[in-house]
C-alpha positions, 0 to 999 in steps of 0.5 A: 623251397621254404624251411625254418630251423628250430632248437629246443632245450629239454630236460635230460632227466625228464628225457631219460625218465620218459621213453616217449621223448626220444620216440617223438624226436625220431618220429618228427625227424629231429636230431639230438645235437647235444646232451649233458646231465642238465639238458638236451638240445634238439634241432628240427628243420622243416616246414612251420607245421612240422616244427610246431607239431614237434614242439606241441608233442614235447610240450605236452610232456612238460619237458621243453625248457626253451624253444627258438625258431628261425624265420622262414627262409626260401628260394624259388623253384624257377631256373630264371630269375628276374634279378638276373635279368635286372642285373644284366640290363644294368650292366649293359647300361653301365657299359654303354 
């Protein structure tokens, strides 16, 4: 599983003046996590393409003030991990 997290700061006055902003946020499955008179903070977690799609849509409206995203984080889908095997082998060697 591979995910990224992003935060966008957008202008609150521009958000209130343009109903497309909230519609875009909802369509992209993002969350508004903070609103004050100056800015609103939006969080989006997902694949890189989903995050960039949200950013591009909001940026075309000219409301994005800041944009930050994490690096990719991931875990494997397998139930057996090579690291587990390695650590078990090391433990056997240590106890021998």
